VOGU-3710 file (C-alpha; in Angstrom, 3 decimals, decimal comma):
1> mpkqkiilap> 108,116/103,807/119,390  111,637/102,504/118,738  114,567/105,101/118,470  115,842/105,785/115,238  119,691/105,607/114,672  121,187/108,738/113,910  124,174/108,656/111,258  126,331/111,481/111,034  128,045/112,056/107,722  132,003/112,125/108,146
11> afvatwtlsp> 133,526/115,751/108,027  136,386/114,533/105,851  136,209/112,366/102,741  139,074/111,099/100,484  137,828/109,581/97,117  139,811/107,206/94,906  137,846/106,415/91,513  139,018/102,869/90,105  139,744/102,755/86,945  138,203/100,360/84,011
21> gatfgsavra> 141,376/98,454/83,949  141,053/97,688/87,463  137,435/96,673/88,077  136,479/95,966/84,208  133,062/97,532/85,354  132,472/94,975/87,992  130,503/95,735/91,341  132,067/92,110/92,360  135,613/93,100/91,464  135,316/96,738/93,231
31> ksillevrar> 134,359/94,978/96,474  137,370/92,566/96,016  139,320/95,747/95,690  137,925/97,255/98,487  138,694/94,591/100,860  142,523/94,060/99,357  143,158/97,611/100,327  141,072/97,490/103,731  143,830/94,840/104,916  146,460/97,306/104,767
41> lpltarkcld> 144,750/99,712/106,901  144,772/99,447/111,017  141,987/97,416/112,236  140,292/100,365/114,005  140,185/102,050/110,405  139,154/99,592/107,987  135,270/100,322/108,197  136,433/104,101/107,592  136,964/102,840/104,040  134,146/101,804/101,671
51> vngmalelgm> 133,181/101,403/98,237  131,006/103,729/96,143  130,070/102,265/93,018  133,627/102,510/91,080  134,928/104,417/94,038  136,508/104,252/97,200  135,714/106,594/99,677  137,460/107,446/103,156  135,552/109,176/105,561  136,914/110,437/109,185
61> aedsadelas> 135,620/112,781/112,040  136,423/116,242/111,883  139,002/115,942/114,576  141,011/113,282/112,509  142,644/115,300/109,791  145,947/114,099/110,503  144,980/110,217/110,559  142,869/110,893/107,189  145,985/111,991/105,770  148,127/109,135/107,034
71> lsatvtqale> 145,260/106,658/106,004  145,146/108,266/102,516  148,635/107,835/101,938  148,210/104,144/102,848  145,499/103,830/100,435  147,217/105,447/97,450  150,006/103,202/98,027  147,899/100,114/98,025  146,034/100,927/95,149  149,473/101,347/93,035
81> gienlpvipr> 149,413/98,678/90,354  146,084/97,170/91,316  145,182/96,437/87,748  147,377/93,600/88,215  145,466/92,121/91,288  144,407/88,385/90,235  140,983/87,835/89,478  139,071/85,305/91,449  136,491/83,101/90,676  133,622/84,893/91,210
91> eiqdilgisa> 134,963/88,231/89,656  135,626/86,355/86,507  131,980/84,844/86,710  130,894/88,658/86,660  133,047/90,027/84,648  132,425/87,654/81,782  128,739/86,786/82,702  129,445/83,050/83,148  128,056/80,337/85,532  130,164/78,522/87,996
101> gerhrwlkdg> 129,722/75,378/85,860  130,908/77,056/82,503  133,999/78,504/84,547  134,823/75,109/85,854  134,499/73,337/82,249  136,136/75,996/80,619  139,093/75,691/83,120  139,315/72,092/82,777  139,567/72,066/79,277  142,224/74,971/78,834
111> rlpsagtrtv> 140,067/77,699/77,335  140,104/79,513/80,606  143,776/79,494/81,542  144,543/79,485/85,093  147,404/81,812/86,449  148,073/79,662/89,642  146,287/78,799/92,787  145,352/81,009/96,062  144,768/79,366/99,344  142,622/81,308/102,090
121> rlsgrarqit> 141,160/80,374/105,248  137,337/80,733/105,678  136,456/83,584/108,092  135,621/82,195/111,480  136,826/78,628/110,452  139,677/76,495/110,758  139,463/74,971/107,059  141,031/76,128/104,090  140,158/76,515/100,318  142,169/76,643/97,342
131> fhvfdprvve> 141,212/77,957/94,183  142,164/78,950/90,797  142,982/82,721/90,069  143,270/84,598/86,737  145,364/86,783/84,910  143,503/90,050/84,666  145,245/90,866/81,107  143,914/87,580/80,012  140,288/88,314/81,311  140,828/91,382/79,675
141> dlleravvde> 141,470/89,887/76,458  138,439/87,472/76,637  136,215/90,212/77,459  137,328/92,335/74,478  137,204/89,210/71,890  133,686/88,282/73,589  134,361/84,831/73,375  131,939/83,308/75,797  129,136/83,343/73,217  131,767/81,454/70,657
151> wreedvaara> 132,613/78,860/73,552  128,992/78,118/74,448  128,222/77,257/70,654  131,107/74,861/70,508  129,668/73,557/73,885  126,085/73,011/72,414  127,838/71,349/69,509  129,967/69,206/71,353  127,030/67,651/73,305  124,858/67,158/69,850
161> enrrraayra> 127,854/65,150/68,833  128,476/63,067/72,113  124,769/62,266/72,149  124,949/61,366/68,489  127,896/58,746/69,223  126,113/57,667/72,223  123,058/57,017/70,137  125,084/54,745/67,647  126,896/52,764/70,425  123,531/52,005/71,840
171> kltrslkkaa> 122,257/50,761/68,601  125,219/48,839/67,818  125,145/47,237/71,136  121,239/46,497/70,861  121,992/44,852/67,047  125,050/42,494/68,566  122,814/41,568/71,414  119,920/40,709/68,833  122,172/38,659/66,402  123,746/36,614/69,200
181> kkpktveski> 120,126/35,501/70,369  119,128/34,486/66,519  119,373/30,699/65,977  121,934/29,172/63,725  121,569/28,348/60,241  122,268/25,080/58,847  125,334/26,272/57,368  126,872/28,142/60,419  126,212/24,848/62,192  128,095/22,741/59,661
191> ddaaskllgw> 131,085/25,328/59,727  131,019/25,361/63,655  130,795/21,539/63,546  134,101/21,410/60,929  136,184/23,873/63,170  136,047/21,410/65,706  137,150/18,268/63,881  140,756/17,651/64,510  143,025/17,849/61,298  139,988/19,664/59,135
201> defdvdgllr> 142,386/22,680/57,999  144,814/20,106/56,709  142,139/17,971/55,167  140,755/20,774/53,316  144,093/21,945/52,106  144,631/18,551/50,321  141,703/19,377/47,980  139,977/16,191/49,184  136,416/17,966/49,420  136,781/19,548/45,865
//
């Protein structure tokens, strides 16, 4: 019978409740804030800090009261102004409830304004990636105005208009091709022949055919 792993609860726990202005109620955003704060802690202590719902928890062993006080001060300092932490792509998708395709489309047409770009190195890889970030106050405004449904309706109307225009262009192209294949009438043949005669315009202007 496999041995069960025994997990001992930490003796000391410090808790910081994240404000709605920082998380927008998003668990993805809360996890990003955790990673941001963890980066300020010593490597050996980073896993002592975790996220529970919309709160950060720092747990230490019974004989680590002094270390807990030091790390708590670091966490408190790191959380100052956390509401201004730029919103990254996966966060804004979770906050606004949008897809990656919608994010790309609305970013491209300007409805979703970028606050700049960030370049990071992928974990365990040499390759770097660059992505757009967003101003949290802009995201808050978009969330309050509930613009996503409106933008989706605009997209549906735009797609319908594009299909209508494409159908019209296709119909026009078919009409032109069909007209080009029709045999010429007697009058059109005479006009074509007349246009090829040298001096025809002057001859016609003189009224000699009237």
